[in-house]
C-alpha positions in Angstrom: -55.2 -22.7 66.7 -53.2 -25.5 64.2 -54.8 -28.5 63.0 -52.5 -30.8 64.8 -53.9 -29.1 68.5 -57.6 -29.0 67.3 -57.8 -32.9 66.0 -55.8 -34.0 69.6 -58.5 -31.8 71.4 -61.4 -33.0 69.8 -60.3 -36.5 69.8 -59.3 -36.0 73.4 -62.8 -34.8 73.9 -64.5 -38.0 72.2 -62.7 -39.7 74.3 -63.5 -38.6 77.2 -67.2 -39.4 76.3 -66.5 -42.9 77.6 -65.9 -41.6 80.9 -69.2 -39.4 81.2 -71.1 -42.5 80.2 -69.5 -44.8 82.9 -70.5 -42.4 85.1 -73.7 -43.9 86.5 -72.1 -47.2 88.2 -70.5 -44.5 90.6 -74.1 -43.6 92.1 -75.4 -47.7 91.9 -76.8 -46.5 88.5 -76.6 -50.0 85.8 -78.7 -50.9 82.9 -79.8 -54.0 82.0 -78.4 -56.9 79.3 -80.9 -56.1 77.0 -80.0 -51.9 77.2 -76.4 -52.4 77.3 -76.9 -54.2 73.8 -78.8 -51.7 72.9 -76.7 -49.0 72.8 -73.6 -51.2 71.7 -75.5 -51.1 68.6 -76.3 -47.8 68.6 -72.4 -47.0 69.1 -71.8 -49.7 66.0 -74.6 -47.7 64.1 -72.8 -44.5 64.6 -69.0 -46.0 64.0 -70.6 -47.7 60.4 -72.0 -44.3 59.4 -69.0 -42.3 60.1 -67.4 -44.7 58.1 -68.8 -44.6 55.0 -70.0 -40.5 54.8 -67.4 -39.2 57.1 -64.5 -41.3 55.5 -64.9 -43.5 52.8 -66.7 -41.3 50.5 -64.5 -38.0 51.4 -61.7 -40.4 50.7 -62.9 -41.4 47.0 -63.2 -37.4 46.6 -59.8 -36.5 47.5 -58.7 -39.5 45.1 -60.7 -39.0 42.0 -58.7 -36.0 41.0 -55.7 -38.0 41.0 -56.6 -41.2 40.0 -60.0 -41.1 38.6 -63.6 -42.6 39.8 -62.8 -46.0 39.3 -58.8 -45.6 40.1 -60.4 -43.7 43.0 -62.2 -46.9 44.2 -59.5 -49.0 44.4 -57.7 -46.5 46.6 -60.2 -46.6 48.6 -60.1 -50.2 48.4 -56.5 -50.4 49.6 -56.5 -48.3 52.2 -59.9 -50.0 53.3 -58.3 -53.6 53.2 -54.7 -52.2 55.0 -57.2 -50.8 58.4 -58.8 -53.6 58.5 -55.5 -55.8 58.7 -53.6 -53.6 60.8 -56.4 -54.1 63.6 -56.4 -57.9 62.9 -52.6 -58.1 63.1 -52.6 -55.8 66.5 -55.9 -57.9 67.6 -53.8 -61.7 66.6 -50.7 -60.1 68.3 -51.4 -58.4 71.3 -52.7 -60.3 74.4 -56.6 -59.1 75.5 -59.4 -60.5 76.8 -63.2 -59.6 75.3 -66.1 -60.2 78.2 -67.8 -62.4 76.1 -65.1 -64.1 73.9 -62.5 -64.9 76.4 -58.9 -64.3 76.2 -57.4 -63.9 72.5 -53.8 -62.8 71.5 -50.2 -64.3 72.4 -49.5 -64.5 76.0 -52.6 -63.1 77.0 -52.4 -66.3 80.0 -49.8 -64.8 81.2 -51.0 -61.2 82.3 -53.6 -60.5 85.0 -57.6 -60.3 83.5 -57.9 -56.5 84.0 -55.0 -55.5 81.8 -56.6 -57.9 79.0 -59.8 -56.0 79.5 -57.9 -52.4 78.8 -55.6 -53.7 76.1 -59.0 -55.0 74.0 -60.3 -51.8 74.8 -57.4 -50.4 73.7 -57.6 -51.6 70.9 -61.0 -50.5 70.2 -60.5 -47.4 70.8 -57.6 -46.5 69.3 -58.7 -46.3 65.4 -62.3 -43.8 66.9 -59.3 -41.9 67.7 -57.5 -42.0 64.1 -60.5 -41.1 62.2 -60.9 -37.4 63.9 -57.1 -36.6 63.4 -57.1 -38.3 59.8 -60.9 -36.1 59.5 -58.8 -33.0 60.7 -55.8 -33.5 59.3 -57.3 -33.5 55.7 -57.8 -29.5 56.4 -62.1 -30.7 56.9 -62.5 -28.7 60.0 -66.5 -29.7 59.3 -65.8 -32.9 58.9 -63.4 -33.7 61.6 -66.0 -31.9 63.9 -68.6 -34.4 62.5 -66.7 -36.9 63.5 -65.4 -35.9 67.2 -69.1 -35.5 68.2 -70.2 -38.8 66.4 -67.7 -40.9 67.8 -68.1 -38.8 71.5 -72.1 -39.6 71.2 -71.0 -43.6 70.7 -68.3 -43.3 73.1 -70.7 -42.4 75.7 -73.0 -46.1 75.5 -69.6 -47.9 75.2 -68.0 -46.7 78.6 -71.4 -47.3 80.3 -71.5 -51.0 79.0 -67.8 -51.6 79.6 -67.8 -50.1 83.3 -71.4 -52.4 83.7 -69.6 -55.3 82.3 -66.7 -54.4 84.8 -68.8 -54.3 87.7 -70.5 -58.0 87.0 -67.1 -59.0 86.6 -66.3 -58.3 90.4 -64.8 -54.9 90.0 -65.8 -52.1 92.6 -67.6 -49.1 91.2 -65.0 -46.9 91.7 -62.4 -48.9 89.6 -65.0 -50.0 87.2 -65.3 -46.1 86.2 -61.8 -45.7 86.0 -60.7 -48.2 84.2 -63.6 -46.9 81.4 -62.9 -44.1 81.0 -58.7 -44.5 81.2 -59.8 -46.9 77.9 -61.1 -43.6 76.2 -57.2 -41.9 76.5 -55.5 -43.7 74.3 -58.5 -41.5 71.7 -55.9 -38.2 72.0 -52.9 -40.8 70.9 -54.8 -41.8 67.7 -55.7 -38.8 67.0 -52.8 -36.8 67.2 -50.8 -39.5 64.2 -54.1 -39.4 62.5 -53.6 -35.6 61.7 -49.6 -36.2 61.4 -50.0 -38.8 59.0 -52.3 -37.2 56.4 -50.7 -33.9 56.9 -47.7 -34.8 55.4 -48.9 -34.5 51.9 -52.3 -34.5 50.2 -51.3 -38.5 48.5 -51.6 -39.7 51.8 -55.0 -38.4 52.7 -57.5 -41.2 50.3 -55.2 -43.8 52.2 -55.5 -42.4 55.5 -59.0 -41.8 55.8 -60.1 -45.0 54.3 -57.0 -46.7 56.2 -59.0 -45.1 59.3 -62.8 -46.4 58.4 -61.0 -50.2 57.4 -60.1 -50.1 60.6 -63.3 -49.1 62.5 -65.6 -51.4 59.8 -63.4 -54.1 61.8 -64.0 -53.5 65.3 -67.6 -53.4 64.5 -67.9 -56.9 62.3 -65.4 -58.4 64.3 -66.3 -57.1 68.4 -69.5 -54.7 69.1 -71.9 -57.0 66.4 -71.3 -60.2 67.9 -71.0 -59.1 71.6 -74.4 -57.2 71.2 -75.8 -60.9 69.5 -74.4 -63.0 71.9 -77.1 -62.3 74.3 -80.1 -63.3 72.6 -81.0 -59.5 71.9 -80.0 -59.2 68.7 -83.6 -57.3 67.8 -83.1 -54.7 70.2 -79.0 -54.0 69.4 -80.7 -54.0 65.4 -82.9 -51.2 66.3 -80.2 -49.4 68.3 -77.3 -49.6 64.8 -80.2 -48.1 62.5 -81.1 -45.3 65.0 -77.4 -44.9 65.7 -76.9 -44.8 61.6 -79.2 -42.4 61.2 -78.3 -40.0 63.4 -74.7 -40.0 62.0 -76.0 -39.5 58.4 -78.0 -36.3 59.8 -75.1 -34.9 61.7 -72.4 -35.4 59.0 -74.6 -34.2 56.1 -76.0 -31.8 58.2 -72.2 -30.4 59.2 -70.8 -30.8 56.2 
């Protein structure tokens, strides 16, 4: 199987875990706000660990032969800044709505609330699929598998949190599940683009890895952590973050 297909299928599998996580709402099961914040903290921890162990450090290693250690650090810094800046621009320009902070972006007042939610989660999920694709596109299948498993693990609690939040905003159980599940389908698009980008040449690999890391770090700081701390559950959310970070670290080291 060629690397593009592997990257696409792996990011698709990770994205489908969003729907798996949302399944409890179909059978009448919900979680408390405290549990939801702890789960989202776990997701943030997985993403944070994946950013460093699966993206930034491999990016520095890939850049070192051409740029030396110090030069590789500057390449990583540039990739991080570009990735974070890219998502920041999307966040500023695209109309969307967060559950806690409300409507943002150009023209958000003109769109139906449901589409604003979908766009917000799409902005969130695209960098995750990109990260999986970049992991495979670099030719390190073990790194790609580690990223896919980690992103899939954190997508499940995210899917549940999104479905529960939609349910609380008045949507039916079926619609809440379908919307939450559908938001994960942008990840294989990001995965395919990630594979294609870094497969174009070895020189692009360190930039692609650190770009994906910067995009994910922006999502963690700008969206996930503020939302998990908005309801007074920061201790549970922080515990979830630490658990997720440790689990992803062990997973990355074991598979890498």
